[in-house]
C-alpha positions as CSV (number, residue, x, y, z in Angstrom):
1,M,18.9,183.3,145.3
2,R,18.8,186.5,147.2
3,L,15.5,187.7,148.7
4,H,14.7,191.3,149.2
5,I,11.6,192.4,151.1
6,A,10.3,195.8,149.9
7,D,8.8,197.1,153.1
8,H,8.2,200.7,151.9
9,P,4.9,202.2,153.2
10,L,3.9,203.3,149.7
11,I,4.4,199.8,148.3
12,A,2.3,198.4,151.2
13,H,-0.4,200.9,150.7
14,K,-0.6,200.2,146.9
15,L,-0.6,196.5,147.5
16,T,-3.5,196.8,150.0
17,V,-5.6,198.8,147.5
18,L,-4.6,196.4,144.7
19,R,-5.8,193.3,146.8
20,D,-9.1,194.8,147.8
21,R,-11.9,193.1,145.9
22,D,-13.8,196.4,145.6
23,T,-10.9,197.9,143.5
24,H,-12.0,198.6,139.9
25,S,-10.1,197.1,137.0
26,A,-8.8,200.4,135.7
27,T,-7.4,201.2,139.2
28,F,-6.0,197.7,139.5
29,R,-4.1,198.1,136.2
30,Q,-2.8,201.5,137.2
31,L,-1.6,200.2,140.6
32,V,0.2,197.3,138.9
33,D,2.0,199.8,136.7
34,E,3.0,201.9,139.7
35,L,4.2,198.9,141.7
36,V,6.4,197.7,138.9
37,T,8.1,201.1,138.8
38,L,8.5,201.2,142.6
39,L,9.9,197.6,142.6
40,A,12.3,198.5,139.8
41,Y,13.7,201.2,142.0
42,E,14.1,198.7,144.8
43,A,15.7,196.1,142.5
44,T,18.2,198.7,141.1
45,R,19.2,200.2,144.5
46,H,22.7,198.8,144.4
47,V,23.5,199.2,140.7
48,S,27.0,200.6,140.2
49,T,27.4,204.0,138.7
50,T,30.3,205.9,137.1
51,E,30.8,209.6,137.3
52,I,30.9,211.4,133.9
53,A,31.5,215.0,132.9
54,I,28.5,216.7,131.2
55,N,27.6,220.2,130.1
56,T,24.4,221.6,131.3
57,P,22.8,224.8,129.9
58,V,24.2,226.7,132.9
59,A,27.7,225.1,133.5
60,P,29.8,222.0,133.2
61,T,29.1,219.5,136.0
62,V,29.6,215.8,137.0
63,G,26.8,213.4,136.8
64,K,26.4,209.6,137.2
65,R,25.7,207.0,134.6
66,I,24.9,203.3,135.2
67,S,28.2,201.4,134.8
68,E,27.2,197.9,134.0
69,L,23.7,196.5,133.7
70,A,22.6,192.9,134.1
71,P,20.6,191.7,131.1
72,S,17.6,191.1,133.3
73,L,17.4,194.8,134.1
74,S,18.0,196.2,130.7
75,L,14.3,196.6,130.0
76,F,14.0,199.1,132.9
77,F,16.4,201.4,131.1
78,A,15.4,200.9,127.5
79,P,14.0,203.9,125.6
80,D,10.2,204.1,125.6
81,W,10.0,203.4,121.9
82,A,11.8,200.0,122.5
83,C,9.1,198.9,125.0
84,S,6.0,200.2,123.3
85,K,2.8,198.5,124.5
86,A,1.0,196.4,121.9
């Protein structure tokens, strides 16, 4: 199993606030949500992409789309309605 240490200063800051016993519940929940997003960015850093041609309102251009996604990461890219909170 590969191990990746996310040593970004923003992650360290949010973890410190999260771990502080004086942090209120609402702040704790918000920090957990933010950390999940930041860690998702870290986890998908090396996901392969493919260039595709698209048309913007201004002009045609080339963008990138995720080539192949591991099943474990598919929830990060699911539409919001597919992951609605209960």
